[in-house]
VOMIDO-398383 format. One line per 2 residues: number of its first residue (from 1); their letters; for each residue y, z, x of N, C-alpha, C. Coordinates in pm, whole numbers, plus 32768, in hexadecimal, padded with zeros to 4 digits. Layout:
<pts>
NUM	A	Y,Z,X,Y,Z,X,Y,Z,X  ... .
</pts>
This chain:
<pts>
1	MN	4670,2E9A,7901,4694,2F02,78A6,46A5,2F84,78F8  4714,2FD9,78E5,4729,3057,791B,46B4,30B8,790A .
3	GI	46B9,3122,7964,4655,3188,7951,466D,31D9,78CA  460F,3219,789F,461C,3267,7820,466E,32D8,7839 .
5	PL	46DB,32F8,77DD,4725,336D,7806,46D9,33F4,77EB  46FE,3452,7838,46B5,34DB,782C,470E,3537,77EF .
7	TF	4794,352E,77F7,47F0,359C,77C8,4858,354C,7775  489F,35A4,771A,48FB,3577,76C0,4976,3529,7705 .
9	SE	49AD,356F,776B,4A21,353B,77AF,4A0B,34F1,782D  4990,34A9,7830,496C,346D,78AE,49BD,33ED,78C7 .
11	HQ	49E4,33AA,785D,4A34,3332,786B,4ACE,3340,7851  4B1E,3315,78AB,4BB1,331C,7895,4BF2,329B,789F .
13	IN	4C45,327A,7853,4C8D,3201,7865,4D26,3211,787E  4D75,31AD,78A5,4DFF,31BB,78A8,4E3F,31B6,7824 .
15	RT	4E92,3213,780A,4EC7,3220,7785,4F53,326D,7785  4FA0,3261,7721,5020,32AC,7715,5019,330B,769E .
17	II	5040,3384,76AA,5042,33EC,764E,50D6,3407,7632  5103,3400,75B8,518C,3418,7599,5198,3479,751D .
19	GG	51E8,34E4,7520,5204,3536,74B2,5196,359A,7490  51B0,35D2,7418,5147,3636,73F0,5191,36C2,73E6 .
21	PK	515A,3718,7394,5197,379A,7382,518A,37E9,7403  51FF,3843,741B,5200,3885,748D,51B0,3907,7484 .
23	TI	51A5,3936,740C,515E,39B5,73EA,510A,3996,7372  50B2,39ED,7355,504B,39EC,72DE,5099,3A3A,726E .
25	DP	50AB,39FF,71FA,50DA,3A41,7186,5068,3AA1,7155  5075,3B18,714A,500D,3B77,7118,4FE4,3B51,7090 .
27	KA	5040,3B0F,703C,5020,3AF5,6FAC,4FD9,3A63,6FA0  4FC9,3A2B,7013,4F8F,399F,7006,4F00,39AE,6FE9 .
29	LN	4EBC,3936,6FB7,4E32,393D,6FA3,4DE0,3933,7023  4D66,396C,7021,4D16,396C,709B,4CD2,38E6,70A9 .
31	IS	4D1E,3872,708E,4CE7,37F1,7088,4D5A,3798,70D0  4D3A,3745,7128,4D91,36E2,7164,4D65,3652,7128 .
33	VI	4DBD,35F4,7142,4D97,356C,711C,4D9C,3506,718E  4D3C,34B0,7191,4D4F,3446,71ED,4D56,33BE,7197 .
35	LL	4DBF,337E,71A7,4DDC,3305,7154,4DCF,328E,71AD  4D69,3236,7199,4D4D,31C0,71E3,4DA0,3152,71A4 .
37	NS	4DFE,3119,71F1,4E50,30B1,71C0,4E2A,3029,71F6  4E19,2FC4,719E,4DE7,2F49,71BE,4E58,2EDD,71BF .
39	SG	4ED1,2F02,718B,4F39,2EA8,717D,4FC4,2EEE,7195  5029,2EA0,719B,50A7,2EDE,71AC,5103,2ED3,711F .
41	SH	50B7,2EED,70B8,50F8,2EDF,703A,515A,2F4C,7025  51C5,2F2A,6FE2,5234,2F95,6FBA,51F8,2FF5,6F4F .
43	FK	5191,2FD6,6F0B,514F,302B,6EA4,511D,30A4,6EF6  510B,30AD,6F75,50E1,3118,6FBA,5141,3185,6FA8 .
45	LH	51C1,316B,6F99,521E,31D7,6F9B,5214,3222,6F0D  51EB,31E3,6EA9,51C7,3223,6E32,514A,327A,6E4B .
47	VF	50EC,325A,6E8B,5077,32A4,6EB7,509A,3323,6EFC  50F0,330D,6F65,511A,3383,6FA9,515B,33EA,6F4C .
49	EN	51B2,33C0,6EF3,51F5,3420,6EA7,5191,3475,6E4E  5130,342F,6E1C,50BD,346C,6DC2,5073,34D3,6E1B .
51	LL	504E,34AC,6E96,5002,34FF,6EE3,504C,357A,6F11  50CE,356D,6F28,511A,35DF,6F51,5121,363F,6EDC .
53	QC	511F,3614,6E5A,512A,3671,6DE8,50AF,36C4,6DDE  5043,3696,6E1D,4FC7,36E0,6E0A,4FBE,375E,6E6B .
55	NF	5027,3763,6EC5,5029,37D5,6F20,4FAC,37E3,6F7E  4F7D,3778,6FB1,4F0D,3781,701E,4F3F,37B9,709A .
57	QT	4EE3,37F2,70E4,4F0D,3833,7161,4F3F,37D5,71C7  4F0A,375A,71D1,4F31,36F3,723A,4F08,3669,71EF .
59	IV	4F72,3617,71FA,4F4F,3588,71DD,4F62,353A,724B  4EF2,34DF,726E,4EEC,348E,72E6,4EE7,33FC,72A9 .
61	SV	4F46,33BC,72C1,4F4B,3320,729B,4F16,32D2,7311  4EB4,3281,72F6,4E6F,3242,7376,4E7E,31AA,7364 .
63	EH	4EC5,316B,73BC,4ECF,30DA,73B3,4E5C,308E,73F2  4E31,3028,73B6,4DD6,2FC9,7402,4E18,2F68,7464 .
65	DS	4E89,2F4D,743A,4ED5,2EE3,7483,4F66,2F2B,74A9  4F7C,2F2E,7526,4FFC,2F76,754E,507E,2F1A,7524 .
67	SN	505E,2EA6,7502,50D7,2E50,74D7,5100,2E76,744F  50AC,2EBD,7402,50CE,2EEE,737A,511D,2F66,7376 .
69	FT	512E,2FAE,73F0,517B,302A,73F1,5210,300F,7426  5268,305B,73E5,52EC,305D,7412,5321,30E9,741D .
71	DD	537D,30FB,7476,53BA,318B,748F,5403,31B5,7417  542F,3163,73CE,5486,317A,7345,542B,31CD,72EE .
73	VS	53AA,31AB,72E7,534F,31F9,7290,5345,328A,72B8  5323,3291,7343,5307,3325,737F,538F,3375,7371 .
75	KR	53FC,333A,7379,5477,338C,7372,5498,33B1,72DB  5475,3363,727F,5474,337E,71E8,5413,33E7,71CD .
77	YP	53A2,33ED,720D,533B,344A,71DD,5312,3499,7263  535E,34FF,7287,5346,3541,72FF,52CE,359F,72F7 .
79	MI	52AC,35C7,7270,5249,362A,7266,51B7,35E5,7267  51BB,3564,7271,513D,3513,727F,5125,34F6,730D .
81	KF	50A9,3504,7337,5084,34D9,73CB,5055,3458,73C6  507F,33FC,7414,5058,3372,741B,5014,3356,749E .
83	LV	4F9B,3317,7492,4F41,32F5,74FE,4F36,326F,7506  4F69,322C,7573,4F77,319F,7583,4F21,317C,75F5 .
85	PL	4EA0,3133,75E6,4E58,310F,7660,4EA4,3098,76A6  4E9D,3094,7726,4ECC,3036,7780,4E67,2FD4,77A9 .
87	EK	4DEA,2FDD,777C,4D84,2F81,7797,4D2E,2F75,771B  4CDE,2F0D,771C,4C8C,2EF2,769C,4C15,2F59,76A4 .
89	TN	4BF5,2F80,762A,4B81,2FE5,761B,4B5B,2FD7,7581  4AF1,302D,755E,4ABB,3024,74CC,4AEC,309A,7488 .
91	DG	4ABE,309C,7401,4AE8,3108,73A7,4AAD,318C,73D5  4A30,3199,73FC,49F1,321C,7420,4A3A,3252,749E .
93	DL	4A5B,31FB,7500,4A9C,3232,757A,4B27,326A,7551  4B70,3225,74F7,4BEB,3251,74CA,4BE7,32D9,7486 .
95	IN	4B7A,32E9,7433,4B6A,3361,73D8,4B52,33D8,7443  4AFB,33B5,74A7,4ADC,341F,7517,4B62,3453,7551 .
97	LA	4BB7,33F8,7579,4C3C,340C,75C1,4C8A,3465,755E  4C92,343B,74E0,4CE9,3487,7487,4CB1,3516,746D .
99	MS	4C30,3526,7467,4BF7,35AA,744E,4C25,360E,74C8  4C3D,35DC,753D,4C63,3622,75AE,4CF6,3658,7590 .
101	EV	4D46,361F,7535,4DD1,3634,7521,4DEE,369E,74B9  4D88,36CD,7472,4D93,3734,740B,4D44,37B2,7423 .
103	ES	4D66,3816,73D3,4D26,3899,73E9,4CE2,38CA,7373  4CF3,389C,72FF,4CC1,38C4,727D,4C22,38BC,727B .
105	DY	4BE8,3901,7222,4B54,3903,7216,4B1E,3891,71D6  4B70,3852,7184,4B3B,37CD,713F,4BA8,376C,7156 .
107	VL	4B6D,36EB,7167,4BC5,367B,717B,4B9B,3609,7114  4C06,35DA,70CA,4BE4,3578,7067,4C13,34F3,7097 .
109	VL	4BAD,3492,70A9,4BC3,340C,70DE,4BDB,33AD,7070  4C51,336C,706C,4C7B,3311,700B,4CA5,328D,704A .
111	RD	4CBC,3228,6FEA,4CE7,31A1,7013,4D6E,318A,6FCE  4DBF,3138,700B,4E41,310E,6FB8,4E1E,30A3,6F58 .
113	SL	4DA6,3079,6F4F,4D77,301E,6EDF,4D5C,3064,6E5B  4D5C,30F5,6E60,4D2F,3141,6DF0,4DB9,3160,6DA0 .
115	NL	4DAD,3174,6D21,4E1E,31A8,6CCF,4E10,3232,6CDA  4E79,3274,6D19,4E84,3301,6D2E,4EF4,3343,6CDD .
117	PA	4ECE,337A,6C71,4F37,33B9,6C1B,4F6E,343F,6C56  4FE0,3468,6C24,5016,34E9,6C4D,4FC1,3560,6C23 .
119	NF	4FBD,35CE,6C73,4F7E,3642,6C55,4EE3,362F,6C24  4EA1,35DB,6C64,4E0B,35BD,6C42,4DBB,362E,6C6C .
121	IP	4DDD,3687,6CC8,4D8F,36F6,6CF2,4DE5,3775,6CD3  4DDF,37B2,6C6F,4E2D,3834,6C67,4DDC,38A5,6CAB .
123	PH	4E1C,3913,6CCA,4DDD,397A,6D18,4D54,39A9,6CE1  4D4C,39BD,6C57,4CC2,39F2,6C1A,4C4B,398C,6C34 .
125	LA	4C74,3902,6C33,4C0F,389E,6C4A,4BE2,38A4,6CD7  4C39,38AE,6D2F,4C23,38AE,6DC0,4BC7,3923,6DE0 .
127	ER	4BD5,399D,6D9F,4B80,3A0F,6DBA,4AF9,39F0,6D7B  4AF4,39B2,6D02,4A77,399A,6CC0,4A1B,393B,6D0D .
129	LT	4A64,38CF,6D3B,4A0E,386D,6D7C,49D1,389F,6E08  4A16,38FE,6E4C,49F8,3926,6ED1,49A7,39AA,6EC5 .
131	AD	4993,39E2,6E56,4957,3A61,6E4B,48CE,3A80,6E92  4876,3A11,6E84,47F1,3A22,6EC1,47E6,39E9,6F50 .
133	SP	485D,39C1,6F7F,4869,3990,7012,4804,3919,7025  47ED,38B9,6FDE,47A9,3846,6FFF,47DE,37FA,7071 .
135	YC	4792,37A3,70AB,47C5,375B,711B,481A,36E9,70E3  47F1,36A6,7077,4837,3622,7049,4840,3631,6FAE .
137	IV	48B5,3618,6F73,48C1,3611,6EE0,48F6,358D,6EB9  48AF,3542,6E69,48D1,34B6,6E4B,490A,34AD,6DC4 .
139	PR	4987,3470,6DB6,49BD,3461,6D37,498B,33E9,6CDE  49B3,33F0,6C6D,4988,3379,6C1C,49F3,330B,6C28 .
141	LF	49BF,328C,6C32,4A1E,321D,6C61,4A0B,31AC,6BEF  4A84,3165,6BD2,4A8A,30FC,6B6E,4AB9,3087,6BC3 .
143	DN	4AA2,300E,6B7F,4AE7,2F99,6BAF,4B68,2F8A,6B67  4BA6,2F27,6B87,4C2C,2EFE,6B3D,4C36,2EE7,6AB1 .
145	QK	4BB5,2ED0,6A73,4BB2,2EC4,69EB,4B74,2F48,69A6  4B7A,2FB5,69F2,4B4D,3038,69B6,4AB4,303E,69A3 .
147	NA	4A65,2FDF,69E4,49DB,2FED,69E6,49A5,3044,6A50  4946,30AA,6A28,4910,30FF,6A88,48BC,30B4,6AE7 .
149	LP	48E2,30D0,6B71,489F,30A6,6BDE,481A,30F2,6C02  47B0,30BC,6C34,473C,3100,6C67,4763,3158,6CD7 .
151	CA	475B,31E5,6CBE,477B,323E,6D1E,4707,32A7,6D36  469A,3295,6CE3,4624,32E9,6CF9,45B5,32A1,6D3A .
153	FS	459E,32BE,6DB7,4539,3276,6E0A,44CC,32CB,6E28  4446,3298,6E09,43D3,32E9,6E29,4376,329E,6E85 .
155	PS	432A,32DB,6ED8,42C5,329C,6F2C,4246,3286,6EED  4207,3217,6F0A,417B,31FD,6ED1,413F,31A3,6F31 .
157	AE	40BC,3186,6F13,4068,3135,6F6D,401C,30C1,6F1D  4021,3049,6F50,3FD3,2FD8,6F18,3F61,2FBB,6F7B .
159	RT	3EED,2FD4,6F69,3E81,2FD6,6FD3,3EAF,3024,704C  3ECA,2FE0,70B7,3EEB,3027,7131,3F86,3018,714B .
161	HF	3FD4,2FE0,70EA,4064,2FCB,710C,40B9,3027,70BE  411C,3063,7107,417E,30BB,70D1,41E3,3071,7083 .
163	VI	41F8,3096,7009,425F,304A,6FB0,42B7,30B6,6F74  432B,308E,6F46,4391,30EB,6F02,43A5,30B6,6E7A .
165	DS	4392,310F,6E15,43B3,30F3,6D91,443B,312A,6D70  447C,30E5,6D0F,4506,3104,6CF8,4519,3113,6C59 .
167	SS	4582,3164,6C35,459B,3180,6BAA,462F,31AE,6B9C  466F,3190,6B2A,46E7,31B4,6B1B,46FD,3232,6AC5 .
169	EI	4689,326E,6AA4,4688,32EB,6A5B,4698,335D,6AB0  4704,33AB,6A8A,4734,3422,6ADD,470D,349B,6A97 .
171	AN	46CF,34FA,6AE4,46CB,3585,6AB0,46F5,35ED,6B12  4744,3656,6AF6,4778,36B2,6B54,470B,36F0,6BA3 .
173	GK	4710,36F1,6C26,46AB,3734,6C7B,4629,36F5,6C9E  4623,367D,6C57,45AB,3623,6C7E,45BB,35EA,6D0A .
175	KT	454E,35D5,6D41,454A,3591,6DCB,456D,3505,6DCC  45A3,34D9,6E34,45B5,3444,6E4D,459D,343E,6EEB .
177	LF	4567,33C3,6F11,4549,33B0,6F97,45C6,339E,6FF0  4620,3359,6FB6,469D,333E,700C,471F,3326,6FBC .
179	PF	478D,3335,6FEA,4812,3315,6FA2,482B,3281,6FA6  4852,324D,6F35,4876,31BF,6F25,48FF,31B6,6F73 .
181	DY	4907,314E,6FD2,497E,3129,7012,49C4,319B,7065  4975,31F6,709A,499E,326D,70EB,49EB,32D2,708D .
183	VA	4A10,32AC,7013,4A62,330A,6FCD,4A18,338B,6F99  4A4A,33F1,6FC2,4A04,347F,6FA4,4A5A,34E6,6FE1 .
185	LY	4A2A,356A,6FB2,4A60,35E8,6FE5,49FC,3614,7040  4A22,3615,70CD,49C2,3645,7134,49E6,36D1,7163 .
187	NR	4981,371B,717B,497C,37A0,71C0,499C,377C,7257  4A13,37A5,7288,4A44,377E,7304,49E4,37B4,7378 .
189	KK	49BC,3830,736A,4975,3870,73D4,48E1,382F,73DA  48B3,3819,7367,4826,37DA,7367,4836,3748,738E .
191	FI	489A,370A,736C,48A5,3674,73A3,48AC,3672,7435  48F5,36D4,7475,48FC,36CD,750D,4866,36FC,7541 .
193	QL	482D,3755,7500,47A9,3780,7532,4746,370F,7532  475A,36B9,74D4,46F8,3644,74C4,471E,35D4,752B .
195	GG	478F,35DD,7568,47B2,3581,75C4,4818,3516,758E  4837,3515,750D,488C,34A5,74DA,4854,3424,74CD .
197	FD	48A3,33CD,74B1,487B,333E,74A5,4851,330D,7535  47F2,32BA,7540,47CC,327F,75AF,4822,3204,75CF .
199	WT	4889,3208,762C,48E0,31A5,7639,48AE,311D,7673  4834,3125,76B0,47F1,30B4,76D3,47BD,3055,7676 .
201	IN	47B4,3086,75FA,4780,3036,758A,47FB,3002,7546  4817,2F82,7545,488E,2F41,750B,4884,2F2D,747B .
203	SP	481B,2F0B,7446,47FD,2EE8,73BE,4818,2F5E,735C  487D,2F5A,7309,4897,2FCC,72BA,4828,3002,726E .
205	YW	47CC,2FA6,7237,4756,2FDA,71E2,4701,302B,723B  46D1,2FF2,72B2,4672,3035,7300,46AF,30B2,7349 .
207	QN	4728,30B2,7369,4767,3128,73A4,476F,31A0,7341  4797,3171,72C7,479A,31E0,7264,470E,3217,7249 .
209	LD	46AE,31B9,722D,462A,31E0,7210,45E2,323F,727D  460C,3216,72FE,45D5,3257,7370,45F1,32EF,7375 .
211	LA	4672,330A,7362,46A8,33A0,735B,466F,33DB,72EA  4675,33A4,7271,464A,33DC,71FA,45B6,33FA,7201 .
213	LR	455A,33A3,7233,44CE,33C4,7230,44AC,341A,729E  44F1,3419,7311,44EF,347A,7379,44FB,3511,7348 .
215	SW	4567,3515,72EB,4585,35A1,72B6,451C,35DB,7262  44D4,3583,720C,4461,35A9,71BF,43EE,35DB,721D .
217	LW	43D7,3582,7283,4369,3599,72D0,437E,361F,732C  43FA,363A,7341,442A,36BE,7388,443F,372C,7331 .
219	GE	441F,372C,72B3,4424,379C,7260,44A1,37A2,7203  44F7,373E,71FE,4577,3751,71A9,455B,370D,712F .
221	QT	45C1,3719,70D3,45B5,36D5,7048,463B,368E,7028  4628,3629,6FE0,4694,35D6,6FA5,4686,35DA,6F0C .
223	VL	46EE,3609,6ECD,46EA,3620,6E38,4756,35CC,6DE9  473A,35B4,6D6A,479F,356F,6D1B,47EC,35C5,6CC0 .
225	TS	4863,3596,6C9C,48BC,35E3,6C41,4902,3583,6BE3  490F,35A7,6B66,495E,3556,6B0F,49E9,3596,6AF2 .
227	LM	49F8,360A,6B33,4A7E,3648,6B32,4AE9,3605,6B7B  4ABF,35B2,6BD5,4B21,3565,6C23,4AF7,34D2,6C19 .
229	QF	4B59,3484,6BF3,4B40,33F5,6BD5,4BAA,338C,6C08  4B98,331B,6C35,4C03,32BC,6C53,4BCF,3237,6C2B .
231	SY	4C35,31E3,6C26,4C1E,3157,6C04,4C5E,30FA,6C65  4C1D,308B,6C85,4C58,3028,6CEA,4CC1,2FDD,6CAB .
233	ID	4D32,2FBD,6CF0,4D98,2F70,6CC7,4D83,2EDC,6CB7  4D2D,2EAC,6D11,4D03,2E27,6D12,4C60,2E2B,6D18 .
235	EP	4C29,2DC0,6D41,4B90,2DB9,6D3D,4B4A,2E1C,6DA0  4AF6,2E60,6D8F,4AB3,2EC6,6DD5,4A75,2E74,6E4E .
237	PV	4A5D,2EAC,6EC6,4A10,2E64,6F2E,497F,2E4D,6F0A  4949,2DE1,6F48,48C1,2DBC,6F32,4872,2DE4,6FAF .
239	SD	4812,2E34,6FA5,47C2,2E62,7019,477E,2DF4,705B  4791,2DE7,70D6,4743,2D7A,7131,46C9,2DBF,716F .
241	TT	4656,2D9E,713F,45DC,2DDC,7169,458A,2D85,71CA  45D2,2D28,71FF,458B,2CCB,725C,4541,2D1A,72D4 .
243	YN	44C9,2CEE,72EA,4476,2D32,735E,44AE,2CEF,73E3  44E6,2D4A,7430,451F,2D23,74B0,450B,2D8C,7517 .
245	LD	4543,2D91,7587,453F,2DF1,75EF,4573,2E7D,75BE  45D1,2E7B,7562,45FA,2F01,751A,4585,2F36,74D2 .
247	YL	4546,2EDE,7483,44D0,2F12,7436,446A,2F4A,7493  4451,2F07,74FF,43EA,2F33,7566,4409,2FBD,7595 .
249	RY	4488,2FD4,75B1,44A7,3055,75EC,449A,30D0,757F  44C9,309E,7505,44AF,3109,7499,4419,3121,747F .
251	YL	43C4,30C2,748F,4330,30BE,746D,42F8,3116,74DA  4323,3104,7554,42E0,3157,75C2,42FC,31EE,75C0 .
253	KN	4373,3204,7588,43A3,3297,7584,4370,32DA,7501  435B,3293,748D,4336,32D7,741E,42B5,32B3,73E0 .
255	EL	4288,323C,73DE,420F,3216,73A4,4197,321F,73FD  419E,3221,7483,4129,321E,74E0,4106,32AA,74FA .
257	PK	4160,3303,7517,4134,338B,7534,40D2,33DD,74D4  407B,3420,7514,401A,346E,74B0,4031,3502,74E3 .
259	IK	3FF5,3552,7485,4011,35E7,74A2,3F7E,3623,74B0  3F72,3677,751D,3F04,36C4,7530,3F15,3739,756F .
261	ME	3EE2,37B0,7550,3EF3,3834,757B,3F89,384F,757B  3FCA,3830,7509,405D,3848,74F5,40B0,3804,755A .
263	QG	4082,3796,758D,40CB,374E,75F3,40CE,36B4,75D2  4144,3675,75F2,4149,35E1,75DD,410D,35A4,7661 .
265	YM	40C2,353E,7650,4089,34F1,76C6,4071,345D,76A9  4054,3409,7712,4039,3380,76F0,3F9D,3373,7711 .
267	KR	3F4A,3336,76B7,3EC2,3325,76DE,3EB3,32B7,7749  3E56,32BE,778F,3E36,325D,77F8,3E2D,31D6,77C4 .
269	SS	3DF7,31C2,7744,3DE8,313C,7713,3E60,310F,76D3  3EC9,3164,76D3,3F3E,313B,7683,3F8E,30CA,76C2 .
271	FF	3F82,30A8,7745,3FC7,3046,7786,3F8F,2FB9,774D  3F1B,2FAE,7731,3EE1,2F35,7700,3F0D,2F29,7669 .
273	VF	3F1F,2F96,7618,3F4A,2F83,759E,3FDA,2F58,7599  402C,2F8B,7604,40B8,2F60,7611,40B5,2ECE,763C .
275	LG	405C,2EA4,7697,4068,2E1E,76D0,404A,2DC1,7651  3FFE,2DDD,75FB,3FF1,2D8B,7583,405E,2D80,752D .
277	HS	40BD,2DDE,752A,4137,2DDE,74DE,41A7,2D94,752A  41AA,2D94,75A4,420D,2D6C,75F6,4208,2CC4,760E .
279	SC	4289,2C88,7614,4280,2C00,7633,42AD,2BDC,76BC  42BA,2C4D,770D,42E0,2C37,779C,425F,2C2B,77E4 .
281	GI	427D,2BFE,786B,4203,2BE8,78C0,41C8,2C7C,78EF  414E,2C83,7925,410F,2CFB,793F,4156,2D52,79A6 .
283	ME	41A1,2D24,7A06,41F3,2D6D,7A63,425C,2DB9,7A13  42A7,2D65,79CB,4317,2DAD,797C,42DD,2E16,791E .
285	AR	4268,2DEF,78D6,4235,2E4F,787A,4207,2EC9,78C0  41CC,2EC9,7938,41AD,2F38,7986,4222,2F85,79B0 .
287	RQ	4290,2F4A,79D6,4308,2F99,79F7,4347,2FE4,797F  4344,2FA5,7911,437B,2FDC,7895,431F,3057,7874 .
289	YN	42A5,3038,7871,423C,30A0,7853,4243,3117,78AD  4255,310A,792A,4256,3177,798C,42D2,31C5,797A .
291	AA	4345,3186,7953,43BA,31CA,793C,43B0,322C,78C2  436D,31F9,7859,434A,324B,77DA,42F7,32B4,77FF .
293	KI	4286,3298,784E,422B,3302,7864,426B,3375,78B4  42C0,335F,7910,4310,33D0,794E,4372,340F,78ED .
295	WV	43AA,33D4,7899,43FC,340B,782A,43AF,346F,77D0  433E,343A,77AF,42EA,348A,7755,42B1,34FF,779E .
297	AK	428E,34F1,7822,4253,3561,786E,42C6,35C6,787B  4342,35A0,7890,43B4,3608,78A0,43D1,364B,7824 .
299	NK	43B9,3612,77B6,43D7,3659,7733,435F,3677,76DF  42F2,367B,7724,426F,369D,76E0,426C,3716,7688 .
301	FR	42B5,3781,76B1,42AE,37F3,766D,4319,37F5,75EE  435A,3789,75E4,43BA,376F,7572,4373,373F,74F8 .
303	FK	4303,3701,7515,42BE,36B6,74AA,4277,3726,7454  4284,3722,73D1,4247,3775,7374,41E0,372E,7323 .
305	MD	41E1,36B1,7321,417B,365E,72D9,418C,35CF,731B  411E,357C,72F0,4132,34E4,7318,4147,349A,7299 .
307	LT	415B,3416,7297,4178,33CB,722B,4101,33CA,71C3  4089,33CC,71EF,401D,33D4,7192,4029,344B,7134 .
309	SL	4033,34C6,7172,404A,3539,7129,40C0,3542,70CA  412C,34FF,70F9,41A4,34FD,70A3,418B,34AC,702E .
311	VQ	414F,3437,7035,412C,33E5,6FC7,40CA,342D,6F5F  406A,3477,6F9D,3FFC,34B8,6F4C,4041,352A,6EFE .
313	NW	4097,356B,6F3A,40C9,35EC,6EFF,414C,35D5,6EB3  4180,3561,6EB5,4210,3547,6E72,4208,356D,6DDC .
315	SR	41B1,351E,6D87,41AA,353B,6CFC,417D,35C8,6CE1  411D,35F7,6D22,40E9,3685,6D12,415C,36EC,6D1B .
317	ND	41AE,36DA,6D7B,4221,3736,6D8C,4280,372B,6D2A  429A,36B4,6CF1,4301,369D,6C87,42C8,36DF,6C09 .
319	ED	4249,36DB,6BEE,4210,370C,6B7A,4223,379D,6B78  4224,37E7,6BE6,4225,3870,6BF5,42B6,38B2,6BCC .
321	K	4310,3854,6BCA,4399,3882,6BAB,43BB,389C,6B1E .
</pts>
């Protein structure tokens, strides 16, 4: 596995960038859109039309597969910026790359598998959503039968194990641990300061949770809103929570570090705790652990809490609101 990234723009891949606005419209929303495309469906053209009606500052259409992209689409929509990767990569890596292509304060990450109506974010709603400048704002999501999906995630503990509780009940401004399926409105500056998604974690679930939990441990917040909501056109994705090497990297960076004297650190005994979690040999476990220890040491002043204090204070802080 690759070394743990230390900066937002550390990883670059071969890609093609086509189109996009030449100048910024002063009347445009202070929000850009990153649209993650999983297919070459012609329905996407309808999505483009609706997104353009919202007057976002920039729209970046990201293809997972370059074979789904045609020059005809870019010529038809010159105001949309198209990012076409020329090598295989994951969702988080693509979002990081797209974040570098926009300048707005907030960026809305969406998928082409969502039903995106016209004018779903009018100017007054955009201002209201971003007024308090949170790091991440999570919309309400529904499946294709209009059933509410669990988007409210909270941390808890069972004995010594970290667990995540979920609920479909949404309340404006309430906390949630992470956004479902990456879909959320992100504060771009804070996203970059957090380092973005760890491209070395390929599992969507662990990659998403890694950045989200890191943001909490480093003092940022993710909140829910019912003022913005979307439904999936087909079946929503099912989270794969398999314990694998991606899980181990997430675990090393988020669950193992402790806080002392306002600094993050790894306890001397933590290697043996990690070894009990890992299924790799002792040499590989030591290599993974040492890489994480270096990463924690370099970011030690970024930690505002550890996982234990996050779990203990979660409900208490919600009750204070």
